[in-house]
N, C-alpha and C positions, 0 to 999 in steps of 0.2 A: 687711487683710482689712477692708474699710469694711463690708460686711453678709454675715454667714455663711449666713442663711437662703434667699435666692434661688437661691444654687449648690445649697444642699442639695435644694431641692426639684426643680430641672432636672436634677440626677443620679437623682433619684429618677422622673424622666419626666413630672412635673408643669409642662409647660412654660408653660402658657397662665397659670397663677396666679402662676409666677415674673415673667412679662414685666408683670405687671401691679401690682408691687410699685416703690415708688419708691426703695427702696435700689438695685435692678439699675440702675436708669435713673443713680443718682446716680454709682454706679461706673462705668458706661461713661464719661459726660460727663466724668469726672476723669480717665480714659485710666489707671487704674491695670492695671499688671503683676501683680496676685497671682496666685498659683497658684490654679488651681481646686480647689473640694472636690467630692468624692464622697462621698456617703451612700446607703446600702444598709440596709434593714430590712424583718423582716417586717409590721409595720403603722407608719404615721406620721399625725400629726394636725397642724393649724396653726389658732392661734387669734389672728384678725386684730386684734382689738381689744387682747389683751395683747403680740402679737408673740411667741408661745412657740410652738415646734417641740418636738413627743413623738415619739419614737421608742422601738421595743421589739422584743424580740425579734430577735436574731443582729444587733447593730447594728454597722456597721462604716463609719468617717470616714476618707478617704483624703485627704491633703493633702501635695504633694509627695513626699518618702520617708518621711513619718509616717503610719503606719494606727494608730487606735484601735478597738478592740474591746469592747463591753461588752452586759449585758441591758436596759438602759434608759437613754435619754438625754432631756435636756430641755435649749433652748438657749432663752436669754431674749434676743432681738434687740436690745431696747432696752438692757439692761445689757451686751450681750456677753459674758454668762456661760454656760458648759456646764457641765451637773451631769451626772454619769455615775455609775451605782450599780449593784455586782453583777458580779462577774467582770471586772473593769477590765484591760485590758491596752493599752499602748502601746509599738508596735516605732518605734524611732529608727531613722535611717537609717545610723548608724555599727554598728550591730548589738545595741546595748543593748535589752533588752526590760523595761518596767515593768508589774509587777502591783499592783492595789490592789481594794479592795471600794469606795471612795468616792473621787471625784475631784471637784474645782471648778475649772474654768480658763477663762481667756480663749477668745474664739471662735477665735484664732489658735494656742490649744494652747501657749502659750508661759509664761503667767504662772498661780499657781493654789494650792492646797493639795492633799494627799494624805493619808488616812489609812491605816494598815495596808500600807505601801510595801513590796513586794520588787522587787529587780532583779536580772536576770541580764546580766553584762557579756559583751561580745564574745567573751572567751576563756574562758567559762565559770565564771567568779568569780561570786558571789552577794553582795547586800548587802539587808538587811532592816530595818525601823525602825518605830516606832509610828506616827509621822507625819511629813511633811515640805513643805517649801515650794519651790515650782519658781517659779525667775527667768529671765526672757529667754529660755528654752528650753534653757539650758546649765549652770545651776546650781541641785543640788537640796541643800537644807540638812535634814538628818533628824535628829531626837532618838531616843536610846537606840538607836544604830546597830548592826548587826553585819555583820563582813565576812570571807568565807571562801571559799577556791577547792576546799573540798572539798564530795563529795555528803553529802546525806542518807541517814542507814540507810531502805530501802526497807521494812522491816519495821516499824520504828519510827521516823517522821521527828521525833518530839519528841526524841529522843536528841540530845546536842551532838554535832557533827561531831568530826572527829580535832583540828584548830584551828581557831580563830576568834579575831577581834580585835572587841571590844566597845570602844564609844566612848559617852560621852555625849551628844558631836555629830559627826556625820559628814556630811563634804561632799564632793560628786562635782560636779567644775567641768569640764564638755565644753570650755569656753573654754580652760583652762589644760591640760586634760587631767591633772588633778590628783586623787586621792582622799586626803583628810585627815583625821585624826582630833584631838579634843581629851579629855582626860581618859581615854585606851585603855589597855587591857591584854591581854595576848595568853593565852588558855585553852588548855589542852592535854586534851581528853576532858573538858571541862566545869570543869577544875580552874585556878584563876588561875597565871601562872607568871613575868609580867613585867608591868611598868606604865610608862606616859610621859605626860607632860602633853602632848605633841604629837608627832606622827607622820604623814608622808604619802609616798606612793607615787605614780609614774605610773599611768593608767589602760592598758588592753591595747592602746589604739591607737597609744600612744607606742613608737617602736621603739628611740629610744636617746635618753638625755638627760643635761646635764652635773649631777654630784652626786656625793656619797659613795656607794661601794659597801661591801658588809656587810664588816665587819673580820674579821680572823682573828688566833687568840691560838695560842700553842704553847710549847714548852719545848725547849731542846736542851743537851745536854751540854757542845757548845763555846760557844754564842753565849749561854747562860742563858734567861731569860723572852723571848718574842718577839710583838710585837704590828703586825701590819700593816693602816693604814688607806689604801684606795685611795680615789683620787679619779679620777673620769672628766669628762674635758674635749670637748663635742661639738662641735667646731670646726667643721663642715660636715656635709652628709649624706654624703659622702664622705670625710672625714678626721675623725679623734681621737684623742686622748692620754690614756692612762691614768698617773698619778702615784702611786707606793706610796712613802709613809717604811715603813721598818722600825727599830723600836726595840727593842735588844736589853739586855739587864741588865748582860751580862758584856763587851761589844765595842760599838765606837762604833755610831751610828746609819748606816743606808744608805736611798740612794734609787734606786727603781727608776723607769723610764719606758720603755712601750709605748706606740710611733706607728705607725698604720695612715693610709693614704691609697690609694684608689683614683682612678685617672685614666682618662680617656676610651682610654686606650691603653696602660695598665700600671698599676702598683700599687706600694707600698713598704711594708714590716713592719720595725721594728725596735725592739730591746731594748737598752737600757742601763742599767748602774747603777753607783754608785760609793761607796765608804765609806771611814771612817778607821778602823783596829781599834785595840785597845788598846797597841800598840806603836809608835803612830802613823804607822804606814805606810799611804799611800794606795792601795787596790785598788778594782777594778773590771773589767769588762767590756762589751763592745758585739757584738749578734749582730744583723744587718740583712740584709736583701735587698731588692733591685729587680729588677721585670721589665719592659718595656718593647717595644711595637711599633711599629717606625716605620713599616712599610708591608705589603703581603702578601707580600714576599719577605724583609725584614729585621727582626732585633729587637736588643736590646742588654739587659745587665742586669748584677748586681753581688752578690756574696756578702762582706760584711765581718764577720769573727769575730775579737776578738782580746781578750785577757786579760792583767791587769797580772800574774799568776803562776799556777803550775801547778794548784794546789789549791783557789784563789778558789772558781769555779764549784761543783765539787762540797760545799765547807763550807756556802756559802749557801743550797745546794738548788736551784741552777740545774741545767740540762741538760749534761752534760759528756761528749763525746766523747774518745779516746785524743789527739785533736790537731784542731785549729783550723785551717780553709782559707779564706783569702780568696781571691776572683776578680772579675775584671772580664772581659767577655766580650761579643762580636757573632757573630751568627750568619746566615746565610742559607739558604732554601730553595726550590729553583726546579727544577720538574719533576725531573729523576734527577740534579740537583747538589746538593750539600751544602758549605757555607764556614762554619767559626769561628776566630776570634781570641780566643785566651784569654791572661791573665796571672794568675800564681798566686803567692800567699805563704803559708806555712805556719808555725804555731806548735806545737811538739811540747808536751803535759802530762805526759809519763812522766819519772821522776826519771833514768834515763839520757840523755834528749836534750839534744843539744849545740846551741844555737842557732847557733853558728858555720857548723857542718856544715849546716843546713837551709836548702835551696836557694833562689831565686827564680828562678820562670819569667817571663820576660818578651822575646818573646811567645812563644805554640806557635800555630802555623798550621796548619791542618788542611784538605784539599779531597778531596771523593770523588765520583766520578762512576760511573754505570751507564748503558752504552749502550741504545739501543733494541733489541729482538729483531732479527737478521738474516733472510735468507731460509731458513737452515736453523735456526733458534732461538737461534745464539749470541749471544751478549752480549760487549762490550768492558768493562772497569772499570779504574779509575785511583784511586790513593789518592796524596797528595803531603802530606808534613809538614815543617815548619818548626820547630826549636825553639833557643830560648836560655836558658841555664842559667848562675846565675853563684850564687857563694857566698863569703862573707866569709872563711872557712878552710875549704879544700878544693878540689876540682876544679870548674872552669869548663868547660862542654860547650855547644858548637855543633853542630846537626846539620841536614842535609838529606836528605830520602829521598824516593825515588818509586817505586812499585809498580804496573805496568801488567800488565794480564792481559786473556785471553781464556778465555770458557766456553761449552761447546758441548754441550746435552743430547743424546740418543738413545735411544730406546726401542724395544728390539728386537720381531721378531714373537712372540716368546715371553712378553713381557711382562717381559723383565729392562731394567733401566734402566741408563744409562751417563752420567756427565758428564766430558768431558775438558777439562781446564785447563791453560792455560800461562800464564807470566808471568816478568816480568823484572824486578828490584827494585835500584835503586842508592842505596848511602849515603854521604855525605860527611861528617866529622865532623873537628872543630877542638877540640882541649883543651888545658887548661891545669893542669899539676900533676896529672897522674894516676898514682896510686900502680897500681904493676904486680905488687908482690908478688914472690916467688922471688928475693928481694935485688936485683932491679933498679933503677934508679934511677928517678924519678918522669918521667913522659913529657910534653911538649909539643909538638904539631905536629899535623900533619894526617893522616887516613888513610881510603883508600876503599877500598869494596868494591862486587862486583856478583856477585848470584845469580839464578841462570835457575833455573826449576823446571819441570817438567811433572808433572801428577797425572791420574790416574784413578779415579774412583768407580765402582763396580759394585753393585748390589743389585737383589735378585730376590724379590718378595713372592709367597708362596703364600697363597690365600684360601680358606677352608672355611666355610660355611655349614651349620649343623646347628639346628633348631629355631629359638630367639630368642635364640641365640649365634653369632657372626660371629668367627672366628679368622685370625689375620694373623702367619706367619711369612717372616722376612726376613733371610737372611743377607747381609751388607755387607762388602766389602773397599775401602780408598783404598790406592793403591800412588803415593808421592813419588819423585822422582828428582831430586835437584839435586847440586853439587859439593860436597867435601867442604871443612871449614874454616868459614870467615865470621867466626870470633870471635875476631879476635887481641887479645892483652892492651894494645893501643895504644887501642881502643873501651871506653870506659867503660859499667857497668851502671847506669843508672838509675831504669829504669822495669821491667825482667824480673827481680827479685830474688826474686819468691816465685813459686814453680813449683807448681802443682797439679793433678796427672795424675788425672784421673776420667772418667767416662762423659761429660760435656760437652764435653771437647776429645779425645775417642778418635781420633774421623776427621777431626781439623784439621790442617793442614798446620803448624804451628806452636802447641807447646802453652806459648809463652811469652806473658804478658800485653800486653806492649810491643813496641817494635821494635829494642831496642840488641841483644838476642840473637837468633839464628835457628836454626832446626834444619837439618841440612845431611845429605848423603849419601843413598844409596838407602835404602827403608823403606816398610814396610807394616802399615797396621791391618786387624785382620780381627775380625767378630766376628758376631752374631745377635739379633735381637730378635723376641719373640714377645708376642703380645697378643690378647685376648680381649674382645669388646663385646658387651654385653646390650642388648636391645631396650627396657630402662627407663633406659638410661643408664650403667650401670656398667661398668667397665671393669677389666681387669688386665694388666699388661703386665712384662716382664723383658728386659734387655739384658747382656750378656755380651761382653767382648772383649779383645783385649790388640793390643800391637804388636812388630815386631822391624825391627833395622835390622841391615845388612851389618857395620857397625864399630862399635866403644863411641864414645859422645860425652863427653868428661869436661865439656863445658859443663854438664850436670847433675848436680847437689849428690849426695851420697849420701842416699839415703834418699827420694828423690824418686819412685823406681820406674822411671826411665828410663836410670839409669845405665849399665846393662850392654846387651848386645845383646838381649837379651830382656825385655820389659818385665814389670812387675808385671801382674795380671789385676783389670780392674775390672768392676763389675757395679752394675746398678741395679735395683729392683726397685718396683712402685707397686701397689697394691690399693686400688681404692675401687669395691667391689659397690653399694653404696647410700650413702644421707645419714648414716648411722651409723658409717661407718669409712672412714677415709681412711688409707692406710700408705704410708710411703714409705722404701726403704732402699737406702741407697748404702754400697758399698765398694770399697777395693782390698786385694787378696791377694797375700801374696810367691808370685813363681811358682815356686819350691821348694817350699817346705812346707806352702803355702796358707795361713800364719797372717795374721790380719788386720794391716794397717799403716795403715788408716785406716775408721772405720766411723763411719756417720751413719744414725742413724734417729729418725723423726718418726710421732707414730699421733695421731690424734685418734678417740676412739669413744664411742657413748655417744649417746642422745636429749638434746632441749634440759634434760631434768630433771636427768639426770646426764652431765656430760661430762667425759671425761676424755683431756686433752691431755699428752702426755710426748715428750721427747726425749734423745737419746745420742750423744755425739761422742767419738770416740778419734783422735787423732792421734800416731803413733809420730814418734820424732825424726827431726828432717831438718836436715841442715847448712845454712847461708846463709840460713836463714829465720826467721821469729817462733817457729817450734817447735823451738828448740834441744833442748828436752825435751820427754818424751811427756807429752800431755794427756789426762785422762779425766774426763768430768762427764756427770751428769744434770740434767736440767731437767723438771719434772713441776708440771700445773697442773690442778685440780679445779673443776669449775664446777657447781652444784647449783641447779637454779631449785625452792625448797622447795616454794613455793606461787604462787598470784597475785601475791603482793606481794613475798616474801621470797626472796632470792637471796645465795648464797656462793661464794666464791672463795678456794682456798688455791694458792700456788705455793712451791716449793722449789728452788734450786740446789745441788747436792752435788759437792766435787769428789773423785772416788773415787782420782785419785792422791795428794791429799794426805789422803784418808779423813775429810774434815770437811765441813761446811756452808759454802757462801758467802752465800746469803741467803734467807729465807722472808717470806713475805707472805700475810696472812690478812685477809680482809675479810667484814662481813657486810652485806649492804644490803636497806633496805626501801623500797620506791616504789610510791605510788599516783597519783591523780589530781591531789593537791596537796601530797603532802610526799616529799622523799629524805632517808632517814637513814643515813648510811654509817659503818660501824667500820671500821678498819684497823688492823692490829698489823704490824709490818715489823721486821727484824732484818738487819743488814748487817754483814758480818765484814770489810769490805774495810779496809786500814790502807796510808797513804801519806803520809808526813812528819807534817804537823800534822793529818793526817787519822785516825781510830781509830775501831773497830767500835761500832756506835750503835744504839738501838733507838728506834723511834718509834710513838707510839699518837696515831692521827687521826681526830676526830670531827668529822663534817660534816652539818649538818642545812641541808636548803634547803625554805625554805616557799615553794611555786610561785606566782609572782606578785607575791611579796614582797620574797625575797632569800636569801641562805645565809649560814649563820655557822659558820666553822670553827676546832677547835682542834687542837692539835698539840703532842704531848710526846716529847721525843728521851730 
């Protein structure tokens, strides 16, 4: 800005006076491209001899993306010095707002001094200082500065905020986007609690940057004292890596890496760890996934999950399922067609898992097609599957399956709805070393089967509207006819071992989850559904049903509810009258004495101030499944919003069969605009080899805009 005054006057509408000044002519002759300056004020005056502009009353100066407001402004054109007094505020383009009682700046607003400075950053955090110096419009050096993200008390603004960082020298650098402190200390409610000779953190404009993340500390009965110091590498705007050394007093150190990368058509997320324990064993794991779009039709991806041993993940605090699944796949979606090719590798983490019998699936191909509706609304469908499964110790299986069908719907004149379906399924199996049981020798060879089936589904909805309630009653019947047999002992059972007969598959043609087992023979499923819907969005529904087959089918295991001609009774009830109650109950009752063989109930009730969620499950013993013994368990969670800032949560898992608790978890959380304080107490009763029951106490403090500090005790 060669001369500020001529532009002030032009902005104020005094065009003739501005054109008469040599400063404007000089700027035009030099061909400068400086941004124009606009000045508005209630009153203005200009002293030609001294070259001084004076403005007062609601003064506003605008230049580029900066706006200066003040009560009184004096600009010395010769010295290029601008002085503003009284309610001074400066709005920067990045969202920061500066307040002061007195500023003395150069005409371009880039350099000068400020007294009694206060700054509101873009994220709402605040800085205050006795005075400061502004350099190049990007660096602000302040003496006796204070930083806090907390709001001041509305009733008494002189009270100290919940937390604040004070420093002898505080510097805000908008070029490097840092806020740094020299001789700084942290105060909680005005009480000093920590001191550091130097401290810095990014300003609100920084989304991510390389550097140390807040450390965490804790204590474990297995690992001893634990310290974690993560370091974040900002590789690029779309790629980063976090490396976390874990130091333990009773075991060897561990190293954890978390890598993330987002591509134009995909992403990669990976976590890996490694350690050498006190017995000099190398232990570690990897958990990664990738998803990539090839074009509008095709995409591919992978999941890699492996661990050096069964208990490592749980012992070192990583998420641990019952088994790990690695997968490589590609799939395609086009109109009414779907294709996928998968390869699977599994790792069991249970004590009785045998790696030799764990299968390797390579490949598994699936193709699905649904045709366009025909003249009468009918559709064709086809499913194709190709599977190759191998073991180092056990049965090897190759399977090719094709299932083609045709469905045609029909609605009668009275509102009754029919769906007629026909299908023909063919399978070819080639197996090696299949155990057949019953004293027969292992089988190796080829087996084929062909299963035709015809099905008719009928339902007749009755609707009644009364006031604000609409009721629907709907009897439902499904009839299936297919040949008997279809499950010889020369066909392995790889994907249909678990059978769960419930309301979700009551009217399905097959209750098996996979393809290796089929339902056969004439059979019928029948039931009724009732539902009521309120005008306010609430609803209640009930479903009850049963199945009957002409001949018993020994394919179904004892306890499945389907082993006899007449099946058990399955039912589901769902009640959700408003936002304060959600109830779902599912059951399977013995067909003879109506005793429960399976019960599941979940309920969530109460307002946000006090919300109760509870779950109950009971599974009777069932052969050839994971429930070889009965299981009964309660889960409950109580969440309370004590007030605006405090909330609590308590969770309990109780094994009613063993009459003992499995785990409990209690937490108390405080959160406001600048602080999160989380206290958690947990107890696990789980035991597995080198894992023993443990207690943990976790304290987590997050100073918003600064970072968090976590301590854990086991």
